[in-house]
Short mmCIF file of the C-alpha atoms (twelve columns), coordinates in Angstrom:
data_MODEL
# 
_entry.id   MODEL 
# 
loop_
_atom_site.group_PDB 
_atom_site.id 
_atom_site.type_symbol 
_atom_site.label_atom_id 
_atom_site.label_alt_id 
_atom_site.label_comp_id 
_atom_site.label_asym_id 
_atom_site.label_seq_id 
_atom_site.Cartn_x 
_atom_site.Cartn_y 
_atom_site.Cartn_z 
_atom_site.pdbx_PDB_model_num 
ATOM 1  C CA . MET A 1  -8.717 5.949   -14.185 1 
ATOM 2  C CA . THR A 2  -6.972 7.714   -17.059 1 
ATOM 3  C CA . GLU A 3  -3.431 6.890   -18.146 1 
ATOM 4  C CA . ILE A 4  -2.220 10.107  -16.533 1 
ATOM 5  C CA . GLU A 5  -3.975 9.298   -13.251 1 
ATOM 6  C CA . LEU A 6  -2.569 5.774   -13.306 1 
ATOM 7  C CA . ALA A 7  0.937  7.068   -13.954 1 
ATOM 8  C CA . ALA A 8  0.529  9.471   -11.009 1 
ATOM 9  C CA . TRP A 9  -0.708 6.594   -8.821  1 
ATOM 10 C CA . TYR A 10 2.354  4.488   -9.666  1 
ATOM 11 C CA . PHE A 11 4.577  7.512   -9.074  1 
ATOM 12 C CA . ASN A 12 3.048  8.000   -5.616  1 
ATOM 13 C CA . PHE A 13 3.538  4.327   -4.823  1 
ATOM 14 C CA . ASP A 14 7.169  4.442   -5.943  1 
ATOM 15 C CA . ARG A 15 7.823  7.613   -3.969  1 
ATOM 16 C CA . ASN A 16 6.135  6.437   -0.755  1 
ATOM 17 C CA . HIS A 17 6.219  2.650   -0.450  1 
ATOM 18 C CA . ARG A 18 9.290  2.657   1.792   1 
ATOM 19 C CA . LYS A 19 7.346  4.757   4.305   1 
ATOM 20 C CA . PHE A 20 4.797  1.988   4.912   1 
ATOM 21 C CA . LYS A 21 6.905  -1.121  4.298   1 
ATOM 22 C CA . TRP A 22 7.520  -1.384  8.049   1 
ATOM 23 C CA . PHE A 23 3.976  -2.466  8.826   1 
ATOM 24 C CA . PHE A 24 4.069  -5.115  6.106   1 
ATOM 25 C CA . ASP A 25 7.290  -6.378  7.711   1 
ATOM 26 C CA . GLN A 26 5.859  -6.279  11.217  1 
ATOM 27 C CA . TYR A 27 2.458  -7.853  10.624  1 
ATOM 28 C CA . PHE A 28 2.696  -10.034 7.496   1 
ATOM 29 C CA . PRO A 29 4.871  -12.716 5.913   1 
ATOM 30 C CA . SER A 30 7.547  -11.287 3.604   1 
ATOM 31 C CA . GLN A 31 5.826  -12.907 0.632   1 
ATOM 32 C CA . ILE A 32 3.010  -10.340 0.869   1 
ATOM 33 C CA . TRP A 33 5.443  -7.473  0.318   1 
ATOM 34 C CA . ASP A 34 7.255  -9.406  -2.394  1 
ATOM 35 C CA . ASN A 35 3.932  -10.000 -4.177  1 
ATOM 36 C CA . LEU A 36 3.118  -6.297  -3.979  1 
ATOM 37 C CA . ILE A 37 6.475  -5.305  -5.443  1 
ATOM 38 C CA . GLU A 38 6.132  -7.910  -8.197  1 
ATOM 39 C CA . ALA A 39 2.662  -6.594  -9.053  1 
ATOM 40 C CA . ARG A 40 4.171  -3.118  -9.251  1 
ATOM 41 C CA . ARG A 41 6.923  -4.351  -11.553 1 
ATOM 42 C CA . LEU A 42 4.238  -5.801  -13.807 1 
ATOM 43 C CA . GLU A 43 2.155  -2.607  -13.520 1 
ATOM 44 C CA . ASN A 44 -0.777 -4.632  -12.228 1 
ATOM 45 C CA . GLN A 45 -2.698 -2.047  -10.234 1 
ATOM 46 C CA . ASP A 46 -5.640 -4.380  -9.638  1 
ATOM 47 C CA . GLU A 47 -3.377 -6.912  -7.914  1 
ATOM 48 C CA . MET A 48 -1.616 -4.169  -5.967  1 
ATOM 49 C CA . LEU A 49 -4.936 -2.821  -4.709  1 
ATOM 50 C CA . SER A 50 -6.093 -6.319  -3.817  1 
ATOM 51 C CA . ILE A 51 -2.965 -6.903  -1.734  1 
ATOM 52 C CA . MET A 52 -3.088 -3.494  -0.068  1 
ATOM 53 C CA . ASN A 53 -6.800 -3.753  0.725   1 
ATOM 54 C CA . GLY A 54 -6.195 -7.164  2.291   1 
ATOM 55 C CA . VAL A 55 -3.426 -5.672  4.411   1 
ATOM 56 C CA . TRP A 56 -5.615 -2.725  5.422   1 
ATOM 57 C CA . PHE A 57 -8.378 -5.108  6.485   1 
ATOM 58 C CA . ASP A 58 -6.021 -7.286  8.580   1 
ATOM 59 C CA . LEU A 59 -4.087 -4.548  10.376  1 
ATOM 60 C CA . PRO A 60 -4.987 -3.962  14.036  1 
ATOM 61 C CA . ASP A 61 -7.618 -1.206  14.207  1 
ATOM 62 C CA . GLY A 62 -6.304 0.169   17.482  1 
ATOM 63 C CA . ARG A 63 -2.966 1.062   15.947  1 
ATOM 64 C CA . PHE A 64 -3.866 1.857   12.359  1 
ATOM 65 C CA . ASN A 65 -6.376 4.669   12.253  1 
ATOM 66 C CA . ILE A 66 -6.520 8.392   11.670  1 
ATOM 67 C CA . MET A 67 -6.210 9.178   15.398  1 
ATOM 68 C CA . GLU A 68 -3.033 7.125   15.860  1 
ATOM 69 C CA . ASN A 69 -1.742 7.976   12.367  1 
ATOM 70 C CA . PRO A 70 1.421  5.824   12.396  1 
ATOM 71 C CA . SER A 71 4.286  6.588   10.048  1 
ATOM 72 C CA . GLY A 72 3.368  5.866   6.444   1 
ATOM 73 C CA . TRP A 73 -0.344 5.507   7.168   1 
ATOM 74 C CA . GLU A 74 -1.457 8.599   5.245   1 
ATOM 75 C CA . GLU A 75 0.618  7.591   2.237   1 
ATOM 76 C CA . PHE A 76 -0.820 4.067   2.323   1 
ATOM 77 C CA . LEU A 77 -4.394 5.301   2.573   1 
ATOM 78 C CA . ALA A 78 -3.878 7.744   -0.277  1 
ATOM 79 C CA . LEU A 79 -3.109 4.785   -2.531  1 
ATOM 80 C CA . ILE A 80 -6.046 2.597   -1.571  1 
ATOM 81 C CA . GLU A 81 -8.690 5.321   -1.332  1 
ATOM 82 C CA . LEU A 82 -9.323 5.885   -5.023  1 
# 
């Protein structure tokens, strides 16, 4: 990923993270979200992706999919599907 692409990725995260925070709050301990935000503060994309991929894997499939498309889902997927 180039510096420009990485900057755009961080910009998209900053612009959209409030849209998907609700499912972190609903399904995970608050420390997961706090760790994600701290990784963002440190500009540690690898850690951010690790956290978000773990969340994606642990979310209930019946609710979080393209057919159901809950609020914030598209924005979340856009960040983890590099």
